[in-house]
C-alpha positions as CSV (number, residue, x, y, z in Angstrom):
1,X,-111.0,35.7,-44.0
2,X,-114.4,34.5,-42.9
3,X,-114.9,32.1,-40.0
4,X,-114.4,28.9,-42.0
5,X,-111.3,30.3,-43.6
6,X,-109.8,31.3,-40.3
7,X,-110.5,27.8,-38.9
8,X,-108.8,26.3,-42.0
9,X,-105.8,28.6,-41.4
10,X,-105.6,27.3,-37.8
11,X,-105.5,23.8,-39.1
12,X,-102.8,24.7,-41.5
13,X,-100.7,26.1,-38.7
14,X,-101.2,22.9,-36.8
15,X,-100.2,20.7,-39.7
16,X,-97.1,22.7,-40.4
17,X,-96.1,22.7,-36.7
18,X,-96.4,18.9,-36.8
19,X,-94.5,18.6,-40.0
20,X,-91.6,20.9,-38.8
21,X,-91.2,18.9,-35.5
22,X,-91.4,15.6,-37.4
23,X,-88.7,16.7,-39.8
24,X,-86.5,17.8,-36.9
25,X,-87.3,14.8,-34.7
26,X,-87.8,17.2,-31.8
27,X,-89.7,20.3,-30.8
28,X,-92.9,21.2,-29.2
29,X,-95.8,20.7,-31.7
30,X,-98.5,20.1,-29.1
31,X,-97.8,23.5,-27.5
32,X,-98.0,25.0,-30.9
33,X,-101.3,23.3,-31.8
34,X,-103.1,24.7,-28.8
35,X,-102.4,28.3,-29.8
36,X,-103.0,27.9,-33.6
37,X,-106.4,29.5,-33.7
38,X,-105.2,32.4,-31.6
39,X,-102.4,32.9,-34.1
40,X,-104.6,32.5,-37.2
41,X,-107.0,35.3,-36.2
42,X,-104.1,37.5,-35.0
43,X,-102.1,37.1,-38.2
44,X,-105.0,37.6,-40.5
45,X,-107.0,40.5,-38.9
46,X,-104.9,42.3,-36.3
47,X,-101.2,42.2,-37.0
48,X,-100.0,45.2,-38.9
49,X,-96.5,44.4,-40.2
50,X,-94.3,44.7,-43.3
51,X,-92.1,41.6,-43.4
52,X,-89.9,43.2,-46.0
53,X,-89.2,46.1,-43.7
54,X,-88.9,44.7,-40.2
55,X,-87.5,48.1,-39.0
56,X,-90.6,50.0,-40.2
57,X,-91.5,52.4,-37.4
58,X,-95.2,51.7,-37.7
59,X,-94.9,47.9,-37.4
60,X,-96.8,46.2,-34.6
61,X,-94.5,44.1,-32.4
62,X,-95.1,40.4,-31.6
63,X,-93.3,38.5,-28.9
64,X,-93.6,34.8,-28.6
65,X,-93.0,34.5,-24.8
66,X,-93.7,30.7,-24.9
67,X,-90.6,30.4,-27.2
68,X,-90.8,26.6,-27.2
69,X,-93.9,27.0,-29.5
70,X,-91.6,28.1,-32.2
71,X,-93.1,25.7,-34.8
72,X,-96.2,27.8,-34.6
73,X,-94.3,31.0,-35.2
74,X,-92.5,29.6,-38.2
75,X,-95.7,28.1,-39.6
76,X,-97.1,31.7,-39.3
77,X,-94.1,33.1,-41.1
78,X,-94.7,30.6,-43.9
79,X,-98.4,31.5,-44.1
80,X,-97.3,35.2,-44.4
81,X,-94.8,34.4,-47.2
82,X,-91.8,35.3,-45.1
83,X,-90.3,31.8,-45.5
84,X,-91.1,29.0,-47.8
85,X,-92.0,25.4,-47.1
86,X,-88.4,24.1,-47.7
87,X,-87.1,26.4,-45.0
88,X,-89.8,25.4,-42.6
89,X,-88.6,21.9,-42.8
90,X,-85.0,22.9,-41.8
91,X,-86.4,23.5,-38.3
92,X,-83.7,22.9,-35.6
93,X,-81.0,21.8,-38.1
94,X,-77.5,23.1,-38.1
95,X,-77.2,26.4,-39.9
96,X,-81.0,27.0,-40.1
97,X,-82.5,30.3,-39.1
98,X,-85.3,28.4,-37.5
99,X,-83.9,27.6,-34.1
100,X,-85.6,25.6,-31.4
101,X,-86.3,28.9,-29.7
102,X,-86.4,32.0,-31.9
103,X,-83.8,34.7,-31.6
104,X,-83.4,38.1,-33.4
105,X,-79.8,37.2,-34.2
106,X,-81.1,34.8,-36.9
107,X,-84.5,36.3,-37.8
108,X,-85.2,40.0,-38.3
109,X,-88.9,39.6,-37.4
110,X,-88.1,38.3,-33.8
111,X,-88.1,41.1,-31.3
112,X,-86.3,39.3,-28.4
113,X,-84.9,35.9,-27.6
114,X,-87.3,33.8,-25.6
115,X,-87.3,30.3,-24.2
116,X,-86.5,31.2,-20.6
117,X,-90.1,31.5,-19.6
118,X,-91.4,34.6,-18.0
119,X,-89.4,37.0,-20.1
120,X,-91.6,37.8,-23.1
121,X,-94.1,39.9,-21.2
122,X,-91.5,41.9,-19.3
123,X,-89.6,42.7,-22.6
124,X,-92.9,43.3,-24.3
125,X,-93.8,45.9,-21.6
126,X,-90.5,47.6,-22.4
127,X,-91.3,47.7,-26.1
128,X,-94.7,49.1,-25.4
129,X,-93.2,51.7,-23.1
130,X,-91.0,52.8,-25.9
131,X,-94.0,53.1,-28.3
132,X,-96.2,55.0,-25.9
133,X,-93.7,57.4,-24.2
134,X,-90.7,57.7,-26.5
135,X,-91.4,56.7,-30.1
136,X,-95.0,58.0,-29.8
137,X,-96.0,55.9,-32.8
138,X,-99.2,54.0,-32.8
139,X,-97.9,50.5,-33.0
140,X,-99.3,47.8,-30.7
141,X,-97.3,45.1,-28.8
142,X,-98.8,41.6,-28.7
143,X,-97.3,38.9,-26.4
144,X,-98.3,35.3,-26.6
145,X,-97.7,33.6,-23.3
146,X,-98.1,30.1,-21.9
147,X,-100.0,29.5,-18.7
148,X,-97.1,27.7,-17.1
149,X,-94.9,30.8,-17.2
150,X,-97.5,32.8,-15.2
151,X,-95.9,31.1,-12.1
152,X,-92.8,33.2,-12.7
153,X,-92.5,36.3,-10.6
154,X,-91.1,38.3,-13.5
155,X,-94.5,38.1,-15.2
156,X,-96.1,40.0,-12.3
157,X,-93.3,42.5,-12.2
158,X,-94.3,43.2,-15.8
159,X,-98.0,43.3,-15.0
160,X,-97.3,45.9,-12.3
161,X,-95.2,48.1,-14.5
162,X,-97.5,47.9,-17.5
163,X,-100.5,48.9,-15.5
164,X,-98.6,51.7,-13.7
165,X,-97.5,53.1,-17.1
166,X,-101.0,52.7,-18.6
167,X,-99.7,50.7,-21.5
168,X,-103.0,50.3,-23.4
169,X,-100.9,49.5,-26.5
170,X,-99.9,46.2,-24.9
171,X,-102.0,43.0,-25.2
172,X,-101.0,39.7,-23.5
173,X,-102.6,36.6,-25.0
174,X,-102.3,33.6,-22.6
175,X,-102.6,30.2,-24.1
176,X,-104.2,28.4,-21.1
177,X,-103.8,24.8,-22.3
178,X,-103.7,23.4,-18.8
179,X,-100.6,21.2,-19.2
180,X,-97.0,22.1,-18.4
181,X,-93.9,20.0,-19.0
182,X,-94.4,17.4,-16.4
183,X,-98.2,17.6,-15.9
184,X,-101.0,20.0,-15.1
185,X,-100.3,23.6,-14.3
186,X,-101.1,25.2,-10.9
187,X,-104.5,26.5,-12.0
188,X,-105.4,24.2,-14.9
189,X,-108.2,25.7,-16.9
190,X,-109.4,28.0,-14.2
191,X,-109.4,31.2,-16.3
192,X,-111.0,33.1,-13.4
193,X,-108.0,32.4,-11.2
194,X,-105.7,34.1,-13.7
195,X,-108.2,36.9,-14.4
196,X,-108.4,37.8,-10.7
197,X,-104.7,38.2,-10.5
198,X,-104.4,40.4,-13.6
199,X,-107.4,42.5,-12.5
200,X,-105.6,43.0,-9.2
201,X,-102.8,44.6,-11.1
202,X,-105.2,46.9,-13.0
203,X,-105.4,45.0,-16.3
204,X,-108.5,44.7,-18.5
205,X,-109.2,41.0,-18.8
206,X,-111.1,39.0,-21.4
207,X,-111.9,35.3,-21.0
208,X,-112.4,33.3,-24.2
209,X,-112.6,29.9,-25.8
210,X,-109.3,29.8,-27.6
211,X,-110.6,27.6,-30.4
212,X,-113.6,29.7,-31.3
213,X,-112.3,32.0,-34.0
214,X,-115.2,34.4,-33.8
215,X,-114.8,34.8,-30.1
216,X,-111.1,35.3,-30.5
217,X,-111.8,38.0,-33.1
218,X,-114.1,39.9,-30.7
219,X,-111.5,39.6,-27.9
220,X,-108.8,41.1,-30.0
221,X,-111.1,43.9,-31.0
222,X,-111.9,44.6,-27.3
223,X,-108.2,44.7,-26.5
224,X,-107.6,47.3,-29.3
225,X,-110.5,49.5,-28.1
226,X,-109.4,49.5,-24.4
227,X,-108.1,52.8,-23.3
228,X,-105.8,53.6,-20.4
229,X,-104.7,50.1,-19.3
230,X,-103.2,46.9,-20.8
231,X,-105.4,44.0,-21.8
232,X,-104.9,40.3,-21.2
233,X,-106.8,37.7,-23.2
234,X,-107.1,34.4,-21.3
235,X,-107.8,31.7,-23.8
236,X,-108.9,28.2,-22.8
237,X,-107.2,25.8,-25.2
238,X,-106.3,22.2,-25.5
239,X,-102.7,21.1,-25.9
240,X,-102.4,19.0,-29.1
241,X,-105.7,20.3,-30.3
242,X,-107.1,18.4,-33.3
243,X,-105.3,15.1,-32.9
244,X,-107.2,12.6,-30.6
245,X,-104.1,10.6,-29.6
246,X,-102.3,13.6,-28.1
247,X,-105.1,16.2,-27.4
248,X,-105.1,17.3,-23.7
249,X,-102.9,14.3,-22.7
250,X,-99.9,14.4,-20.4
251,X,-96.4,13.2,-21.1
252,X,-96.1,14.6,-24.6
253,X,-94.5,18.0,-24.0
254,X,-91.4,18.6,-26.1
255,X,-91.9,15.6,-28.3
256,X,-92.8,15.2,-32.0
257,X,-96.1,13.4,-32.5
258,X,-95.8,9.6,-32.4
259,X,-97.4,9.2,-35.8
260,X,-97.1,12.5,-37.7
261,X,-98.5,11.3,-41.0
262,X,-101.7,10.0,-39.3
263,X,-102.0,13.2,-37.3
264,X,-101.6,15.3,-40.5
265,X,-104.4,13.3,-42.1
266,X,-106.6,13.7,-39.1
267,X,-106.1,17.5,-39.3
268,X,-107.2,17.5,-42.9
269,X,-103.8,17.3,-44.6
270,X,-101.4,20.0,-45.7
271,X,-102.8,23.3,-46.9
272,X,-101.3,26.3,-48.7
273,X,-103.3,29.2,-47.5
274,X,-101.5,32.5,-47.8
275,X,-102.2,35.4,-45.5
276,X,-101.8,39.0,-46.6
277,X,-100.8,40.7,-43.4
278,X,-102.0,44.2,-43.1
279,X,-99.6,47.0,-43.9
280,X,-98.5,49.2,-41.0
281,X,-99.6,52.8,-41.2
282,X,-97.1,55.5,-42.3
283,X,-95.0,56.5,-39.3
284,X,-92.0,58.5,-38.4
285,X,-89.7,58.0,-35.5
286,X,-89.4,61.2,-33.4
287,X,-86.3,60.6,-31.4
288,X,-82.8,61.5,-32.5
289,X,-80.8,58.4,-33.6
290,X,-77.2,58.5,-32.4
291,X,-77.5,62.1,-31.3
292,X,-75.1,64.6,-33.0
293,X,-75.2,67.1,-30.2
294,X,-72.1,68.5,-28.6
295,X,-70.8,66.3,-25.8
296,X,-69.5,68.3,-22.9
297,X,-68.4,65.9,-20.2
298,X,-67.8,67.0,-16.7
299,X,-64.1,67.6,-15.9
300,X,-62.1,67.2,-12.7
301,X,-58.6,68.5,-12.0
302,X,-55.9,66.1,-10.7
303,X,-55.9,66.2,-7.0
304,X,-59.5,67.5,-6.8
305,X,-60.7,66.8,-3.3
306,X,-64.4,67.3,-4.1
307,X,-66.9,68.7,-1.6
308,X,-66.0,66.2,1.1
309,X,-62.3,66.8,0.9
310,X,-61.7,63.1,0.2
311,X,-62.0,63.2,-3.6
312,X,-64.8,62.2,-6.0
313,X,-66.8,59.0,-6.0
314,X,-67.1,57.3,-9.3
315,X,-70.9,56.9,-8.8
316,X,-71.1,60.7,-8.8
317,X,-69.0,60.9,-12.0
318,X,-71.3,58.4,-13.6
319,X,-74.4,60.4,-12.9
320,X,-72.9,63.6,-14.2
321,X,-71.5,62.0,-17.3
322,X,-74.8,60.3,-18.1
323,X,-76.5,63.7,-17.9
324,X,-74.0,65.1,-20.4
325,X,-74.3,62.1,-22.7
326,X,-78.1,62.5,-22.6
327,X,-77.9,66.1,-23.5
328,X,-75.7,65.3,-26.5
329,X,-77.7,62.2,-27.6
330,X,-81.4,62.2,-27.8
331,X,-81.5,58.4,-27.9
332,X,-80.0,57.8,-24.5
333,X,-82.5,56.8,-21.8
334,X,-82.0,55.9,-18.1
335,X,-83.7,53.4,-15.9
336,X,-83.3,52.8,-12.2
337,X,-84.4,50.3,-9.5
338,X,-85.6,52.9,-6.9
339,X,-82.0,53.7,-5.8
340,X,-81.4,56.6,-8.1
341,X,-80.3,58.8,-5.3
342,X,-77.5,56.3,-4.5
343,X,-76.6,55.3,-8.1
344,X,-76.8,59.0,-9.1
345,X,-79.2,58.2,-12.0
346,X,-81.5,60.8,-10.4
347,X,-79.3,63.5,-11.9
348,X,-80.5,62.3,-15.3
349,X,-84.1,62.2,-14.1
350,X,-83.8,65.9,-13.2
351,X,-82.4,67.0,-16.5
352,X,-84.1,64.6,-18.9
353,X,-87.3,63.4,-17.2
354,X,-89.0,62.4,-20.4
355,X,-86.3,59.8,-20.9
356,X,-86.1,58.5,-17.4
357,X,-88.0,55.5,-16.2
358,X,-88.4,54.4,-12.6
359,X,-88.8,50.6,-12.4
360,X,-88.9,50.5,-8.6
361,X,-87.6,47.4,-6.7
362,X,-88.0,45.1,-9.7
363,X,-84.6,44.4,-11.2
364,X,-85.9,41.8,-13.6
365,X,-88.3,44.2,-15.1
366,X,-85.7,46.9,-15.2
367,X,-83.4,44.9,-17.3
368,X,-86.3,43.6,-19.4
369,X,-87.4,47.1,-20.0
370,X,-83.9,48.0,-21.1
371,X,-83.9,45.1,-23.6
372,X,-87.3,46.3,-24.9
373,X,-86.1,49.9,-25.3
374,X,-82.9,48.7,-27.0
375,X,-85.0,46.6,-29.4
376,X,-86.6,49.9,-30.5
377,X,-83.3,51.6,-31.1
378,X,-82.8,53.4,-27.8
379,X,-79.6,53.3,-25.8
380,X,-80.6,52.4,-22.2
381,X,-78.5,52.7,-19.1
382,X,-80.0,50.7,-16.3
383,X,-78.7,51.2,-12.7
384,X,-79.0,49.6,-9.3
385,X,-76.7,48.3,-6.6
386,X,-74.3,45.7,-8.1
387,X,-75.5,43.1,-5.6
388,X,-79.1,43.4,-6.8
389,X,-78.3,42.7,-10.5
390,X,-77.9,39.1,-9.5
391,X,-81.7,39.0,-9.2
392,X,-81.9,39.8,-12.9
393,X,-79.1,37.6,-14.2
394,X,-81.3,35.4,-16.4
395,X,-82.5,38.5,-18.1
396,X,-78.9,39.6,-18.7
397,X,-78.1,36.2,-20.1
398,X,-81.1,36.3,-22.4
399,X,-80.2,39.9,-23.5
400,X,-76.9,38.5,-24.7
401,X,-78.7,35.8,-26.7
402,X,-80.9,38.5,-28.2
403,X,-77.9,40.6,-29.1
404,X,-79.4,43.5,-27.2
405,X,-77.2,46.5,-26.7
406,X,-77.8,47.5,-23.1
407,X,-75.7,49.3,-20.5
408,X,-75.8,48.1,-16.9
409,X,-74.3,50.0,-14.0
410,X,-73.8,48.5,-10.6
411,X,-72.9,50.8,-7.8
412,X,-72.0,50.1,-4.1
413,X,-69.7,47.3,-5.1
414,X,-67.4,45.4,-2.8
415,X,-66.6,45.6,0.9
416,X,-65.6,49.2,0.5
417,X,-69.2,50.3,1.0
418,X,-68.6,49.7,4.7
419,X,-71.2,49.4,7.4
420,X,-74.2,48.2,5.4
421,X,-72.9,44.6,5.5
422,X,-72.6,41.7,3.1
423,X,-76.2,41.7,1.8
424,X,-75.5,45.1,0.1
425,X,-72.0,44.3,-1.2
426,X,-71.6,43.3,-4.8
427,X,-68.9,40.7,-4.6
428,X,-69.9,38.4,-7.5
429,X,-70.8,41.0,-10.2
430,X,-67.5,41.0,-12.1
431,X,-67.6,37.2,-12.4
432,X,-71.2,37.3,-13.3
433,X,-70.8,39.8,-16.1
434,X,-67.6,38.4,-17.4
435,X,-69.4,35.1,-18.1
436,X,-72.0,36.8,-20.3
437,X,-71.2,36.1,-24.0
438,X,-69.8,39.2,-25.8
439,X,-70.0,41.4,-22.7
440,X,-67.8,44.3,-21.8
441,X,-66.9,44.8,-18.2
442,X,-65.4,48.1,-16.9
443,X,-64.3,49.2,-13.5
444,X,-63.0,52.8,-13.2
445,X,-61.2,54.2,-10.2
446,X,-61.3,57.9,-11.0
447,X,-64.1,60.4,-12.1
448,X,-62.5,61.4,-15.4
449,X,-61.9,57.8,-16.3
450,X,-65.5,57.0,-15.4
451,X,-66.9,59.8,-17.6
452,X,-64.9,58.6,-20.6
453,X,-66.0,55.0,-20.1
454,X,-69.7,56.0,-19.7
455,X,-69.5,57.7,-23.1
456,X,-67.7,54.8,-24.8
457,X,-70.3,52.3,-23.5
458,X,-73.0,53.9,-25.7
459,X,-71.2,52.9,-28.9
460,X,-70.4,49.3,-28.0
461,X,-72.3,46.1,-28.9
462,X,-73.9,43.6,-26.5
463,X,-74.1,43.8,-22.8
464,X,-71.9,46.5,-21.2
465,X,-71.3,46.6,-17.5
466,X,-69.8,49.5,-15.5
467,X,-68.9,49.0,-11.8
468,X,-69.0,52.2,-9.7
469,X,-68.0,52.9,-6.1
470,X,-69.7,54.6,-3.3
471,X,-66.8,56.1,-1.5
472,X,-64.8,59.1,-2.7
473,X,-61.3,58.7,-4.1
474,X,-58.4,60.8,-5.4
475,X,-58.5,62.2,-8.9
476,X,-55.4,60.7,-10.6
477,X,-56.1,61.3,-14.3
478,X,-56.4,64.4,-16.3
479,X,-59.7,65.3,-18.0
480,X,-58.2,64.7,-21.4
481,X,-56.8,61.3,-20.7
482,X,-58.1,58.5,-23.0
483,X,-59.2,55.1,-21.9
484,X,-59.7,52.7,-24.8
485,X,-61.8,49.7,-24.2
486,X,-59.5,46.7,-23.8
487,X,-56.7,48.9,-22.4
488,X,-55.1,49.6,-19.1
489,X,-53.0,52.3,-17.5
490,X,-49.5,51.8,-16.1
491,X,-49.3,54.2,-13.2
492,X,-45.8,53.2,-11.8
493,X,-43.0,51.7,-13.9
494,X,-39.2,51.5,-13.9
495,X,-36.5,49.3,-15.2
496,X,-35.9,48.0,-11.7
497,X,-39.5,46.7,-11.1
498,X,-39.5,43.4,-9.3
499,X,-43.3,43.1,-9.0
500,X,-46.4,44.2,-10.8
501,X,-49.5,45.0,-8.9
502,X,-52.7,44.8,-11.0
503,X,-55.7,46.6,-9.5
504,X,-59.0,48.2,-10.6
505,X,-61.5,50.6,-8.9
506,X,-60.9,51.2,-5.2
507,X,-57.9,49.0,-5.0
508,X,-55.9,51.1,-7.5
509,X,-55.5,53.8,-4.8
510,X,-54.5,51.1,-2.3
511,X,-52.0,49.7,-4.8
512,X,-50.4,53.1,-5.3
513,X,-50.0,53.6,-1.6
514,X,-48.5,50.1,-1.3
515,X,-46.1,50.9,-4.1
516,X,-44.9,54.0,-2.2
517,X,-44.5,51.9,0.9
518,X,-42.5,49.2,-0.9
519,X,-40.3,51.8,-2.4
520,X,-39.1,52.7,1.1
521,X,-37.8,49.1,1.3
522,X,-36.1,49.5,-2.1
523,X,-38.6,47.3,-3.8
524,X,-39.6,48.9,-7.1
525,X,-43.1,48.0,-8.1
526,X,-45.1,48.4,-11.3
527,X,-48.8,49.4,-10.8
528,X,-51.3,48.6,-13.5
529,X,-54.9,50.0,-13.5
530,X,-56.8,47.3,-15.3
531,X,-60.0,49.4,-15.8
532,X,-61.1,47.2,-18.7
533,X,-61.7,43.8,-17.0
534,X,-63.2,42.4,-20.2
535,X,-61.7,42.6,-22.8
536,X,-58.4,42.5,-20.8
537,X,-55.2,44.1,-21.9
538,X,-53.2,41.0,-22.6
539,X,-50.2,42.8,-24.1
540,X,-49.5,45.0,-21.1
541,X,-49.9,42.1,-18.7
542,X,-47.6,39.9,-20.6
543,X,-45.0,42.6,-20.9
544,X,-45.3,43.2,-17.1
545,X,-44.8,39.5,-16.4
546,X,-41.7,39.4,-18.6
547,X,-40.2,42.5,-17.1
548,X,-41.0,41.8,-13.4
549,X,-41.5,38.1,-13.1
550,X,-44.2,38.4,-10.5
551,X,-47.8,39.6,-10.7
552,X,-50.2,40.4,-7.9
553,X,-53.9,41.1,-8.4
554,X,-55.9,43.0,-5.9
555,X,-59.7,43.2,-6.1
556,X,-62.6,44.1,-3.9
557,X,-64.5,41.0,-5.2
558,X,-64.6,37.3,-4.4
559,X,-61.6,35.4,-5.7
560,X,-63.6,33.4,-8.2
561,X,-64.2,34.9,-11.6
562,X,-63.1,38.4,-11.0
563,X,-60.0,40.5,-11.7
564,X,-57.5,37.7,-10.9
565,X,-59.1,35.3,-13.3
566,X,-59.3,38.0,-16.0
567,X,-55.5,38.5,-15.6
568,X,-54.9,34.7,-15.6
569,X,-56.7,34.5,-18.9
570,X,-54.0,36.6,-20.5
571,X,-51.6,33.7,-20.0
572,X,-53.7,30.8,-21.2
573,X,-52.2,30.6,-24.7
574,X,-49.5,28.0,-23.9
575,X,-46.8,30.4,-22.7
576,X,-45.3,30.0,-19.2
577,X,-47.6,31.4,-16.5
578,X,-45.8,33.9,-14.3
579,X,-45.7,33.8,-10.5
580,X,-49.2,35.1,-9.6
581,X,-50.7,36.0,-6.2
582,X,-54.3,37.0,-5.9
583,X,-55.6,39.1,-3.1
584,X,-59.4,39.1,-2.9
585,X,-62.3,39.0,-0.5
586,X,-62.2,35.4,0.8
587,X,-64.2,35.7,4.0
588,X,-67.8,36.7,4.7
589,X,-67.6,40.3,5.8
590,X,-69.7,41.9,8.5
591,X,-70.4,45.6,9.3
592,X,-67.4,47.8,9.7
593,X,-66.0,51.1,8.3
594,X,-64.7,51.0,4.7
595,X,-61.1,51.2,5.9
596,X,-61.6,48.4,8.3
597,X,-63.3,46.3,5.6
598,X,-60.4,46.6,3.2
599,X,-57.9,45.7,5.9
600,X,-60.0,42.7,7.1
601,X,-60.2,41.5,3.6
602,X,-56.4,41.9,3.1
603,X,-56.7,44.2,0.2
604,X,-55.7,47.6,1.7
605,X,-52.3,49.2,1.2
606,X,-50.7,47.7,4.3
607,X,-51.8,44.1,3.3
608,X,-50.7,44.6,-0.3
609,X,-47.3,45.9,0.8
610,X,-46.9,42.9,3.2
611,X,-47.8,40.4,0.5
612,X,-45.5,42.2,-2.0
613,X,-42.5,42.0,0.3
614,X,-43.2,38.3,0.9
615,X,-43.6,37.6,-2.8
616,X,-40.3,39.3,-3.7
617,X,-38.4,37.7,-0.9
618,X,-39.6,34.2,-2.0
619,X,-38.7,35.0,-5.5
620,X,-35.1,36.0,-4.5
621,X,-34.7,32.8,-2.3
622,X,-35.7,30.6,-5.2
């Protein structure tokens, strides 16, 4: 298209954004109107994409980080012929693919869910990383951001990583329209303020009038020709551009235009321009999809005391199992937040350095990179201390909305880490991950169990979380034991059981010791290793409740939302709830040895046995 035609397409995108929001009675048309010229030039002259083959390996990737500007995205889809006008006008209605904020669950052309601002660029950096270092295909990644979201720290985590990784296949387009939700942004139209920040991170910067289609064309060309570093195009725009009553005015964010028919007339009326988006070049993915190699997991014998003489830590088993999985499957990649020596992800780095990415102390970017890699068909395992995943929780939540298949591993969980103190103790992670839609939450107690679960995670859908422990523990399972997701293991059982102790991870060993102690008092106890915290083994728990009448959960986690609540969920179908006692970390721990920590929290063998005697005695009295 020539200059005049590009300007006309920009107007068409504005008109259709207004129409979509008017039909819905809600939406963000003014935020869409500011970026319409940026989209028009991009869609026509620079986007290489086959809408009939969204999985084409040569397709460029576009991320709408300012997800509330979805009317603009859908208007662009209409211009490209991916949707028709009738569907455009279903915007935000029940059953429509055109949601208020776009998600890949509904639309195959959407790379990642956006709407929680500050996430598009981090995920885009992950996609660009896949293209440059893994796929080795020449696609480009384009991310359209709003200026308001540049206040988010996650944007600058992405800027740092993209520069460090020399992602010259990544272009950020910032729609600097000056106005946020409640008023002006921090820097308004000061493009230099944003440029200085990006330049400090090593980006190539271009400042442009975001309504001058010729200048936009030159800026995009400059981005495509820049070698060795990412480019940011800072475009000065006006919110509500083209309609005098709303242009550059406050108080109109997130609202349809007051008089849409008048606005459409002012914009020149509806148009029906059609854009023939450039075809992507022929490309072939180079990585193995799903593997096919021989999986040889590490094996430990029952009773193996390990190098320390105290057993084997599940974090060590995780690291070794991940190496084996990566050897068998070429699509497995690992990421770490600069604690790989503790999480044991460094073992993968040594064996498969080309598929290992150090994200440093930037947990938001680590999870975002995992989401970006998953979007390109890779199977990421991202690791850090369980406590530090809380910093990235919004990214985990949005990963679920995207339907992203990512594996998260949190080590150093619970008070059992000992002297480091509460800032390092993941005591909320089970609750946090259980609350994520469609998630799987696993907590192994033994190295063979850990290795099996690490392998199974790769084949699951959604967000998968594995909790590992720092300290060594006994090997209680054989190497050929199976651990189905949603299952559990009954480690002690008899016809005389008067109590069931349900534990996971480090407390399994404490529960077994407590069961031995209670046996000396002629109290038979059933012990259940609930390694699958979500989904939970309802059948085994209900049978145990029927057989023993009393359940006790023991967890190295806060009482709220963890193992105890997972067990309780098994009895929320209307049937009688059994007697249930929950032992958990209820105080704020300090520094102490692991043994002292467990005792102080009341979750060691001695405390479990004492609580068990009391519970059984009360049951007898009643």
